N, C-alpha and C positions, 0 to 999 in steps of 0.2 A: 280588328285583329287579322291579315293573313290567313287563310285559311289553304292547304293542298302544298301541292312540293314547286318550287323554283330554281329552274336552274341557269345560271345568269354563268356563261361563255366572256373569258379572260383569254381577249386574240394575241397571238405573238406572230403579228403578219409578215417581221421581217425575214424569221424563222419557216414562215410555212405552219404556224403550230398552233392548235387549241388549247389551253387548261379548263376546268370546271369546276365552278363552286353552286354544288346545292342543298338547298334550305328550305325548313319549312316554319321560315320565320323565328324558329330561335336557335336551330343548332345546324352545323351544315357539312356535310362529308367535300374534301378538297382533290378531283382531280388528277391529275400530271403537271404537277406544277413547276412552271419554267425556274428557272434563280434566282430572277429576282422577283422572291416571296414578298416586297413591301405591298405590290399591288394590292396579293390578293387579300392580306392585311387591310387593308385600306377600303376592297370590297367589303367586308366581311364585317369589318367598322359602321359604313356609310348601311346596312341592311340591318345593325346589331344584332348579329346572329353570333354563335361560339364554333367554334369548329373542332369538334370533333375527331374527326377522319381525314386522315388522308392517305385518297392510294395509288399505287401504280398500277398501271396494265400491264409492263415489260419497264426491263433496264435499258432504257433510251439511248438510241446509237446517235442522236444529231444535238442534243444539248444533254448541259448539265443541269441535273434534277436538284428540285428546292427541295422535294417533297423529304427530305429529312432534317432540314435547316427548320423545315415547316411546322413538322412535328411537333418536334424539340424544345419547339418558339413556344409554342400556345398546350403542350401537352396531351397532343391528338396521338390515337391510334395509327399507328402507322403500316399499312395493310401493303407486302409486297408476296408477291407469288411463294410459295415456299421450298420451290423445287430449286429459285435462284442461290446459289452462292452468293452472299455476303457480309460485310465485313462491320455491319451493326443492326444494336434490336430494332426486329420488328415481328409485326404477328404477323407469320406465316401463311397464307390460304391459298383453296387449294378449291378445284373443279367439283361444285354442291357447299359450298360454304355457303351460311347468311348471315351476313353482318348487322344485326341492328343497331339504327342509329339514333331513332327516336318513336316515339307512338306509333307517327303516322311516316316513316320512312326507314324501307332497310333498302341493302344492294346484295346478291344474289353473284356468285363466284360463278362467271364458266371458264371453263378451259380453250381459248381460241390457238394457240399453235399454227404458227405461217412466219409470221414478222421475225418472232424470235423463238423457241425452242415452247418457253416452258410462260408466253405470252397469254392471260387472261384477258376479259371484260368482265364488267362492272352491268347488272342488271337494275335500274334504278327503280325498288316499288314505291307505291303511295296505295292509301287508304283505296282508290277501285283499281288497284293491282300493276301491273307495269305500264310506268310511264317511257320507258324507253332505258337506250344501254351506252355505257360508253365502253366506247370498241378500239380507241391507243392507234393500231397499229396493221387490227385484222379489216373490217368493214370498212369502208370511208364510202363516199360519197360517188358513183360508180366507179370505182376501181379498189385496190386493195393495198397497205403497205407490201411495199416491196420487200424479198425473199431472203437477198443474198449480202446482207448487210453484215452475217456474219464466216461468212467468206465462201468463195463460187462454189466450190464442192459439196456447201448444205443448200442451194439455190432449190434446183429440184426438187426433189427429199420436201424443202417449207414451204413451195408452192403447193405442192399437193395438199398437204395440212392444213393451208390456209384458205384453199379450193374445200375442204371436209368444216371447219370451223368458222367458216361464214353461213355454207348453207349448214350447219347447227344452230346459227343465230337466227338466223327465219326460219325456219321448224320451232324455236319456241315460245317464240313474241309475235302480236296479233300484227296485221297489216298495219294500223295508226300509233304504232311504236318508233319513239324517235330514234336515230342515231345521231348521237354525240363522239365525233373521231376524234383522234389529239390529229393528226397530220392528211394532210392532202389539200392544202392550200401554199404550195410552196413548197414544199418542206421536198426535200430529198429522201425521205422514205415513204414516199407515195409511187408504188412502180406507175401511174399518173399523175393527173393535175384533178381535182375536185369540178365536177362538172354542174357544181350547185351548192348555193349558201346553205340551206337545212337540207334534212333527208327523212323521209324514214324510212320503216320496213318494206312499207307495199311498195312505197316507189322504187325502192333497192331492186324488190324482185323483178322490175323491170328494164333496167339499165346497167346491173353491174354486171361484169363479164363473169364473175362466179354462180352466179345465180342464171346466169341464160345459158353458161355451157357445160358442159360434161368436165370431168377432171383433167383428162391429158388433153384437150382442147386447150382448154383456159391456159396447163402449165405451159403449154407451148406459147401459149401467145404471153402469157406474163414475163417470162423468160426471155422473148425476143425482143419485148418493147425494152429492157434494160441499160439505162447510159449509167455513164459512172458516177459517182456521186460523190461529196469533200472529203478531202485529206485528215481531216481533223477529225470527222466519226472516229477512227480509231484509236483517239482517245477520250471519246465521251466512255463510253461500255465502260473501262476501267474505272472512270473517276466515278462512274453511278454507282459498280462494284462497291467500290471501296465508302463510298458515302461523299457527298458534299459540306461542306460546312457554310457558315454564313456565307452573304456575300460582300465582300470589300467595295462599297462603293462614293467613298470621298474620294476628293479632287486627285486627279494627277502630279506629280511635279512637276510648274510650269519651267520652258524652255527657252532661255532669251534665244536673239539670234544669232550670237557663236554659236554654241548649243546646237539649235540646227545646221549651221553648216559644218560641224563637223559629224555630225551623226551623218549627213545626205554624202559626205567625203568620204564615212566609213559602208558606204553599200550599202546603209541602213532602211528600214521599209520605214521612208517617213510620207503620212496619207493626211494627202487632203483630203477633209468632210464635205466642202458645197460642193453647189453643181457642177456639174462638167459644164454649162457653160458657162462658169464663172472662172471654173478652171483654164480653161480651152483662152480665156479673155485673157489674163490671169494668173500666173503663180510663181510659187519658187522652183525655182529651176530644181531636176533632182528628186521633186517631191512627184506621188502618184497617185494617181485620182479615183476616188473609191468612195465617190456621193453618198452622204446623209437621207440621200432621198432617193434609195433605192435599196436591194441586199446585201450591202454593207459587209457585213459582220460572215455573213453568205463565200463569197468570193475572197475576201482577203483572209479571212479563217481556212479557205484552201487555198492559195495559192503561196501565204507567206509561209518559211521556213517556222515550225514548230516551235516554241521558243525563242525562235527573234523577239529582237526589240522593237520595238512598235511604235511610232511619235505621233500624237494628233495632233492634227490642225485645224480647227474649228473658224468659222464666222464669230461666234461667239462662246461664252463661258458653257452657252445648255447646249449646244451644239456638241461641243466634246465633251460632256455627262453623258448625254444618249448615247454614244456610241458607245463607251466607257459600258455602259451597260450594257448594251449590245452585243458585244463580245464577250466580257463577262458571261452570258449564255451561253457561248461556246468556250467555256475554258481560256480565254484569255484575260484573268484576273484583274491584271494590272501591267498597264501602258507604258512605257520605257522613261517617257514627258507629250508633254502636252502643247499649245501654246492657242490661243484665240484674238480674233483681229484681223486684220487682213495682209495680203503677198508684201504692201512696200513696211509694215512693223515687221515681219519674219526676216524682210531682207537686209530691215536697220534702214531703209533710204537708198542701198544701194539696187540702183536701175538695172546693173552688169548681173546680177543674179535673181534676176526678173525673165517669165517666159510667156509663150502666148504655144496655146497648140491649134497648128491650121484646120480648119476644118471643111468639109465638102459635104455633097450632097449626091442621092444615088446617081439624079442630073445629072450632075458635074461629069461622074465618073465614066456612066454615057457617052456624053461629050467628048468625052476627053480617049474612047477608046476609037470611036470615031476620025480622029485627027486633028479634034477643037479643040486644046485644054485649057479650062474658062481660065480668065486672065487670073495674075498672083498666084494660081497651082501650076505647084512643083506635077509634072506627068506621071502618070502610074505605069512604075515599071512594074510593081509587083501590089497584088491583092492578096489580102488576106481578111481570113474567114475565119472569128473566135469563136463560132457556136460550140452547144454540144456536136456532139459524133448523130443524133439520132434527127438534129435538124436543118446538117448537113443531108443527109442518108434522102433526108424532104425533099429536097431541090439545091442548088447553089448557083455563087456567075461562075457558066464557062473561064476558067482558064484562072480560079481562085484557088489560091492554097489556103490548107484548113491544120488549124491547127487550135482546138481549142485552149481557151483563155486558163484552164488550170494550166496547162499544162507548158504555156509562153514563157514561163521564168524561167524555166530547163533543155526550153528547145531555142533561143533568140538562135543562136549559132545556126539552125536548120532555114534561114528564110536566104533567100537570094538578096543578093545583093542591090542596092536603087532601093527607089523611092518606093515609100509602103502605104499605101491607102489601104485602113483597118474597117471591115465593119463584124457587127453581129447582130442580133436582132431588133432593136429596137433606141441604138448611140450605149447603153450603157455599158455594159462588158467592151465596148469597142474602145471610150476613156481608156477605161485602166488597162487598155492591150497599149492605146496609144502610145499614155504616161510612159508606160515600160520601155516602148521600144525610145523614147525620147532621151530617158535617161541614158540610157543603152549605149544612145551617139549616136542614135539609125534619124535620119531622114521620116519622118511619117507623118501620114493626114490623118484623119476623125472622121471618116462619115459618116456625121449628126443626122441617123436616115432611118427611119423603119423601112424592114428588109420588105417587105409586101408590098414597099410599092418598086421595086426594082425590074421588075418584071415588066412593066406598064410602060417604063423610060428605053426597052430597047435593045437592051443586054441581054443575051440567053442566058438560059436560068434551063441547067443541068437536072431532069428532074430522076427518082430513086429508081424508074425504071430504064432510061436510060444509064443510069449508074450504075446498073446487076447490069 
């Protein structure tokens, strides 16, 4: 029989978040569950434990919580900060509260405002004292949660609170206590990205800016580093305040080639989930590349108009189902339609409805700028950089036009005339951008290459110092 307390991680890498299940071999508490709670239920089943408590560190801005649905389904006690006004029944918790989960396991509530005004963290106590702390969007690995999600007018105040909250946790806990954050693994809820796969209070004392800088310096550094965040965040807080019901992952209605043609003709978002290389080789004209092998839901959810019909095209039924799950996590509950198979199937054998995407490398771009355009490639009249603003400021190709990918749908008219060569940091975002340009009737080339290679090709890179 197991002795002690174990903490299991439920990773949602597509959104850069983690949920947790802590158990003593008999009962469990789940912290910050994602919308698709079947993963948590399956984990509890494998472990043979009963979920008796579900805890939220805050009302999330980057995903629809599965906490209420999980608590209702299991009969668990649902812990939510009492200072938050919500539209459902829960056990309101506040600083200093202590919840007994079992004879061996209890959690202590610590107010840690900063990411939100009413954010709390949960200290996990075992038979031998505190084992660690579930920090949500407060203390992250090498960073903290961003402080501007409730509005720019609150960012400075919340950044000050964030500094104080992190220091309070460090004062309360021993160096060996584990840190279990929800954000920081790619989530835009993080001020910067995680610098490690795991951490402790002791390690954070050495590396975390909130524990190394004084309040004023930390606030200035945090605010200076913030970049844009997904537009769909505006809908998550309200959804979580009201409380989301059970997720519906039943298969989307299947669309035939005629319906796909109609949806494309209407300008709808018909999304190809295959890899960008497969898309470049052959795709249905007018579709957009958001490969499931990358952060599809983040970029698609950011760029598509909220509430607009989205049709999913995958190489298999499973690929479509996986994409449907990812989108439901951010509140895009039901695709308008879907189809699985190959572009030839979606075009009903009509080759005139199929297209390719021209690809190139940074070596090709350098050669073209030297007057030696590689064979079969159109000359680059415009170089478009679709990375985020902080990436651009760090360094960019001389003469490039900068439009961050999320802004491109409503800034197509800002692009100068001519053939556009598009790049990002690795190729994923550039594929989405190039497909969008192609749909708009522009001649575009996808630079499917790592930006880190650009400087070694002879291309002139403008650094942040030169930009300033």
